[in-house]
Structure formats: C-alpha cells, structure tokens
N, C-alpha and C positions, 0 to 999 in steps of 0.2 A: 446532159447524165450531171454532169459537178455541180450544176447548179442544185439540182433535186435531190445530189447525198445531200449540200451545204442543209437545206431546207427540211429538211429529214432530221439531221444533227440537231438544228435550231429548236426544231418541234420536241424533239423529243428532250432536248433541256428544258425547255419551259415549261414541259409538263411534268419533269422532275422537281424544280424550282416552286412549281403547283402544289404538288403534294408535300415534299418538307413545310411548304406555311402555313397549308390548312391542315396538316398533322400537328404543328408546332401551338396552330391555333387551339385546338382540343386537344392536346395532351396536355400534361400536366408536368410541369419540371418535379422528379423525382428524389429530389436530393433528404427529403424527409424521410425515404424508404431507406437511405444511406446514413439516416442517423446521423446526421450535421447543419449547419444551418446555410441555406443557399448564400449562395454571394451578389450583395445588392447592386443596384445597378448605379456605374461611376458616375460622382461628379466631377462637370468641368473644371470647376472652380470651388475657393473656399477660401473664406474669410482671412480664416488660419496662414493658411498654407498657398494660397495664391492658384495657379494653375496647378493643375493634376496631371506629373508627367508620368505618372505610370497609367494613364488612362487608355491606351494599347490594349495592354497586359489584360487589365482589369476588366475590360468590354470582354474581351477572348475568353476568359473565364466565366464571365455572366452569360453570355453565349453559349459557350458549351456546354454548361449546367443545362441549359434550356435546351440543349436538342433531343428531339422526338425518340423516345425509346432508350433515353439516353442509359438504363438499370439493364436492357433486355443486351445493348450491344454489350456491356460489361460483364454481364454474365454468360453472352457468348466467349468475350475474349477469355474469360476467366476458367471455361469448360476446356475450352484450345490448348489454354498454358498449363492447365492442370491434367488431362491427359494426355497429348500429344508430347510437352517439353517435360512435365513433371517440375514444374515452379508455378508458382504464385503469382498473381497479379496484384494481391494486396501487399503492401508492404511488413505489415507484423503475422502477415500467416507464411507458415512456412509447410509447404506440400510434403508431407514425409511419403512411405510406401503402404500398399494395402487399403486406401482410401483415408490415411490416420491424417492429420492437419497439427500442426503445433504453433506455439506463441513465440515470436519471432525476440521479444524482448527476454526470454528465458535463457538464451543466447549465450552471452556472456557468463551465467555459472555453469551452461552445460560444458562449455571451452576452457573455465578457468581462465578467460582472457580480463574478466576486473574485479581481480582478488583483492580485497583491502588489508591494508597495511597488520603485522602484528599488534601496532599498537587500535588499529581499527576493532577486530576482534576481541582484544582485551577489554577496549572500552564499551563494547556489547554484553560482556559478561559482569561488567562491573556495575553496566544501568541495570541490568536483570536483578543483580543482586541487592540492588537499594532498594528495585522494587519487590523484591520478596522479602528483606526485608521491613520494610514501612508494611507490608499488610500482614504481615507476622504481629509486630507490636499491635496490628489496631483488630486483632483478631478476626483477619481476615484470611480463606482459605485461597491459595494463589496455585497458578499453573500454567506454564508458558509452552507453546505446541509453535512448529512451522509447519505449513501445509507444502510439501515437497511441489517442486514445477513436474509437470507431467512428464519430463522427457527422462527424470533423475528414476522415477519409477519404470516407466516404457516407454524404453529406447529401442525398440528391435524393430521397428519403422523409421527411426527417423532417415534422414539421408546418408545413404554411405559419405558423401563428399564432408560431412561436417563430423570430428570427430571430437573423442568425449575427453575431455581430463578427469583423472581420480580427483584431482584437488581441487576444490572451491571453496567457496565462504560458509557454506550448510557444512562440509566435513568436517572445515576447520573448527569450526564452532561445537560441535558435534563434542570433539575431543574435550573442546576446553569446558563443557559445563558442568559436566561432572564431578569435578574437582571444587567448582562453586558452592554444589547443594544446591544449587535453584528447582526447582519443581519444574520436570522436564518430561511431553510426551513424546514419544521422538517417533515419526509416522516411515523413517526411512526403508523401514522393512515393510510396507504397505501394502506392496504388490504382490504379499508370499498371503495376504488375510484367505482369498478367495479366488475359486479355482478362474472366476472370468474378473475382465479389466476392469478395476472400480474408479479409473477415470474414463469420459469419453471419448469416443475416437474423430471427432469434431469438434470438443468443446476442449478449454483452457482448464478445465475445472475437475473435481473429484463427481460419482455420480451418487446420486440420493442414498445409493447401498453404501457405497467407498464412506460417507456422512454419515451414516448411521455407528459404521463400526471407528468414524473418528469418535463420534460422541460417546459411546460405550468407553474408550481408550481414555479419554479423560474423564468418564465419571469414574472410574475406575481407578486414575491416579488421586480424584476425590476424594476417594472410599465415599462414595455415596451410591445407595442402591436402587436402583432404577429400571425404568422400562427394557426388557431384551427386545426387540424389533424384529430380531430375527426367528421369532416365533411366530410372527404373524405370516399372514399368505400374503405375497408381494406380486402388482397386477402391472402389465405392460402400458406406458404411456406415451406421446410423443413429445419431445420437446427442442425447440428449437434452440439451435447451438451456437455460440458467438463465432466461432471461429469460420464457421459456413457463412454464416450470415454478412462474415465481413469480405468473403471470398465469392458469394453472390448476394449481393444486395437488393435484388427485386424480388426474391425467388420467398416465402419460408420454409426452408426445409428442414426437414427434422431430423433425430435419432431418436429410435427407440430405446427407453430406458424401463427401468422397474420400481415401483417404488409401494411401500406398505399401505395393503389395506386397513386403515385407522379413519377415525373418524376425532378431527381434532378439538381440542376443548378452549382452548387460548384463544381470546383475544386481544386485538390492539386498541392500545390506548394512546396511541400517537396517531396523526395524522396520516395514515399508512398508505402509497403510493407505490413503490415498490419495494424490493428487497436491499435497491442499491441508497436507500435514504440514507442519512449522515445518521438520525436516530431515530429506532424504532423501539417503542416498551410495548411491553404486552404483561397481560395477568391471566392466573387462571385458578379459579375459585379451588380447585380440585390439587392443586400444585403445593409443594415445600420449596420454602426457603426462596432468597431472595439473588440473584445473579446480574453482574455487569461482565458485557463482554467486549473486550475490544478485538475488531476483527476488518476482515478487508473481504473482496467477495466470494472468497470461499466459505466463511460464515452463512452465504445465505443458504447452502442446503444444510445448514446445521440449525439455524434457526428454528423450523418446527421443533425440531426433539425436543431443544431446550427450554423452548418457550412453553410446551407439551408439560416438563415437570416442574419447573420453576412459577412459586406464586405471583413472583411479579421478576420479571427479568428489560432488562435495557441492551439494546446491542449498535454498539458505537462505532462509526467509520469517523469519527473528527480527529481533527492532528491540532494539536497533542492527545497524548490521550490523559482524561484527569482521574486519576485515583481518588480524586477527593468524593468522588461521587458513590466513592462503596461503601457503605455503612458496617459497621461492627459485627462479626456472626454472619456475613455475607461472603458469598463467592465469586470469586474475579478469574476469568480465564484471561490470556493474552495470547491473539493467534494472529500471524504474518504467514503473508506467502515466503515460498522461498528466495525469489527473484531482488524481494525488497527489504532483506537483512537491514541492508544500509540506513533502513527509513529507521531504526531505533536509534541511532543515532545520529536523526537530522534534528529532531526536537527532543527538548526534556519531560520527560513526564511531569504534571501536573500534580504535586505534593509538598506539604511543608517540607524542609530538609531538618534530617535528623543535626540533632543538637549532640556538639562531643566534645570532650575537653579538649582545652586549648593545647594542640601540640605542642612542645620542646621543638623548639625550631632555630637557624641560623637564616639571618637576612641576607635577601642574592640582590643583585642591581636593580635598581630602580625604573621604569619606564619600559617593564618587557611585558606589564600587562595592558589590556585594551577592555574597558568595563564601560558595563550599558547596561541603563535600569527603566524597568518602568511595571508599573500598578498591573497588578490580573486577581481581580475581585479582592480578595480578603486579604491575597499576599501580596509581595514586591518579589519579580524577577530578576535576578542578577545573573549579567551573563555577557561570554567579551571571549578574549581569547589571549593565550599568552605563548611565546615568543618557542616556536615548535622544535628548537634546540636545547631547549633545558627540558626535554621529556623523555623519558626512556619507554620501551613497551607495557610495563608493567606499571609504571608511575602510577599514585591515586591523588586524587585531590580534595582540599577543601577551602571553605571561602574563612578567614579570619577579618574578624570587626573588631576597631578600635572605635570605644565612644571620645569624646571630648575629655572626659576624667582621665583616660588610659585605661579603661577596664574594658578585659577584649571576650571576646566570645567566638566559639566556633562551630562549622557545620558541614557535614558531607554535603559534595555537592556532584552535578552529575561531568562525565569528561565527554560533554558534546556540544559540537562548535554547531549553532543556533544557522539553521540553512536560510534563516529570514534575513540576517545580517551581509549576505552575499547574491543569495539570489541565482546564481549560475549551476545549480546539482551538481555540484564537486563536493564530496565527502572528505572534512579535514578531521585529524584529528589531535588538535591543538586547542581544543575551546573548554570553556568551563560552564555550566548553567546552575541556576538552584533556586528556588521560590522560599521565601522566607517566610515567614508568620510576622506580619508588620504586629500583631495586638502583642508581642515580645518584645516587640523594638520601642526603646523611646526616643522621640523625636529628638532631631538635631542630625549633627554631620558626624558623619563615622568614616574611618581611614580603611578600605577594602586592600586584602593582600590574597595572593592566593597560596596557599601551602601546597607545596609537591614534595610528596613522598614518594623516595625512591632509596629500596633496599635496608631500612627502617631510618633512614637518614631523609628529614624534613626539611626544607628552605622554604622560606618566606618570600616573595615578590609580590612588590608593591604595585597597584594599578593605578592610572595615569590622573585617574581623576578621583576625588572624595562621594560619599554616600550619602545622600538630604534625604530622611525620615521625615516625614511632614505626616499633622494629625490631622 
C-alpha cells in the first residue's frame, strides 16, 4: 500500500512537471504585455568583471518571468488583493473605494509629506516670472497652468487610512503666483465645472470632457476665440486606462468615456508614433496662429483641441523647455502636473538671459561659488551653485561678467540648481543657471560673480574659475 502511494505521488509529480514543461514550451513570456523589457539570460563570466556573483538571482528572475501563464497568475493575484484586501499588487497603484484607483506618486502632495522650502516656492515663482517677461518682450502670448492630481479634486474614494493635508506645494504656489503677475490658469476648482467626474476612475488623468474644459479655460485666458466643444454631440467609446493596465497586465480592461463627435482636420507633420512622443508637430490649413506647448501626459488629451485650432503647433515633452522655439506673435502654454512642480526648478528654461543694468554691489567672500559652463547651440550655458547660507528665501540672483579691460555687464539668471550636476533627484535651493547669447560676448576671459540681492542690498560673490569665451 505504501509502495502504491509512492508510485501515485511520483506519477502525479512527473505529470505536473511534464505539463509545466510543455506549457512553457508553447507559451510566450508575456513581459511585453507588462510593458517592460524581459530579463536576459545571465552570463556566467565576462571579460570585464570575471565570474558573475549574481548569477543565481539573475537566473531566478529569468525563469520566473518565463513561467507559463505568468500574467494570468498576476491578474488573479491582483483581483484577490483588490476585492478581498482592498490593496494593490502594483507599487504605483492605490486601490480606493468604489472601484477607483489612484497613482501612488501623488501621495507626497496629498499628505504634504514632501514640501519644498520657502525658497523653493520662491524659486518657482522667480523662474515663471522670468519666462513671462521673456515672452512679453518677444511679443509672445504666454500662460502657465498646473494639472491637478486626481486625488486633489476627487478624494472621496481615497482610502481612509491616508490622511489629506491642507498644505502642499500646489496650495503654496497658488498663493504666491497672483502677486507676481504671472498669467496662470487655475484648475483647482475643476471638479465643480460639471456634474460628472472629469477624471477617470481607473486612470490618473482627466477625461476628454475634462480636457475640453481645460482647453476652453486656457483659450479664454489667452483671449482667443475658439470652438466650444460643449455644443457638439458626445458619444461613448472605450479607453484602456493606465492604472488598470498597471494592476492587470494581461487583460485590456477599459473604461467608458465620452468624446465629441467631430472630424478633426489637422495633420501630423512629425513622425507620429503616439501621444507620448517627445516632440509632436501638427498643421491645419484651416487653423489660425502658431502654438508652442510644453506639456506632460496631461497634454495628450489636450492635443486634438489645440492642433485643430492652430495652423501650426508643437507639443514638447523635452527637458529643458526651449523657449527659443517660439516666434514673435505666437502662443506659448506651459502645462505641468501637480506632482511634478519641483521639475520647474530642476532644469533652467533655454532662453537668452536678459541683460540688466550693473547693480551697485558690495564684494562678498571669494570661493563661495562653483561655476560650470558649456555651449548650447548658439548660447553659452553658465550654471553652478552658491553657498546656501548666503541666500534668503526671497533672494534674487544675477550674473556679473568682468572682462580683461575691467568692463562689466550683468544678466538675470534663474535660481535653479541643475539636476545634471548631482543626478540624485534631490531638489536644491542654492543654484544659479542662465544661457548667454554668445554673439554679444567678445572672445576672451571673463571673471564671473553671482550677485545676490536681498532686501534691496546686493552682494557679489566671485566664482572659483574664470569663464573662457571662444569664437
């Protein structure tokens, strides 16, 4: 009897192994469905590193990814966790109430756990102010806007365990912008604009109807007559949503949305692959005016409305934002999602720095400034950092150049610590950055100082190195 039981167990085990092997042979690895690259088979040895000490762990990852029916199993696990435990198996997805999903990277703003310093908020305002001034001087219509995080507008279905803070970077910036006179469209009350939600339940973005209302608000702020899409017939269609796709990688689960029943007449003039392209250009013979829009994924749903209106439009996700692409008489829109506000002061916008009168200054201690420079097309990018103790929350910065003859010139600069200097994701408050028009500079060596203006008093701090301008 005991021998018979052993034979049965052995037979079942062999049959299971056979089924796994056959199914593995005929089934494909489905990491492509999960939208990532498959782990390659690890090497035992490389000429550079010798024996691979991580071979066991890498082999485990390789085999687990190729486990048959992997995505089906992941879907089943996600369903159990969502329905039974009201939790998520995807690190970037928060399972809320009533079938709503939220994007985990929005939590620092929601809870107020990752606040910028007062100087950080001041630096954003100063940066936007310089952009607005540049556009005004070039006869460019400019408007800035922030796409709110979904849980900023629709938090009723957020898990009760996650507490919302009344203070975050967005609310602090909202208070600071009006005094600076920066053209700003505020979507913080967008949830009151319509009876139905203007964000998807299972996606992190606004709906097409929400995007159409955002389009109306932006065009109104720019004082441009435009098509009112509310007058169109709206029809249902199915949309694959990003948070649902993260949570259930193997199945194309959709959410019903409403879209305007309209035939768009614009054409893509760039090699269009998807709305996620870094640069997209469009043309419409029936359109009017030229648009340059700096945007993120919230701009995907905005694109058809703006492309339909303007005769030419460029939609850019490139970093840094290059404002030299805008021509006189054009329109520039700068859209950024709430959770990425710190990105505004991570890379200085590309534009020639404004030349200003040399300020009356006192000389500060030397050795407080680290200077870097590199060419950028026809511009010279000067950037670096200054001792943080020398800056107040509202200090403004400028660059002072002194040539070999002692002649001096000054330029506004952005209070931005270039992220490329550190590559650690930390937002710093003690940087400076500007782009100088090299055609205005005589070849030679320049002494550089950073002028810090605080409460009407300006102190110039010399850089650690000189600047060489070549032709």
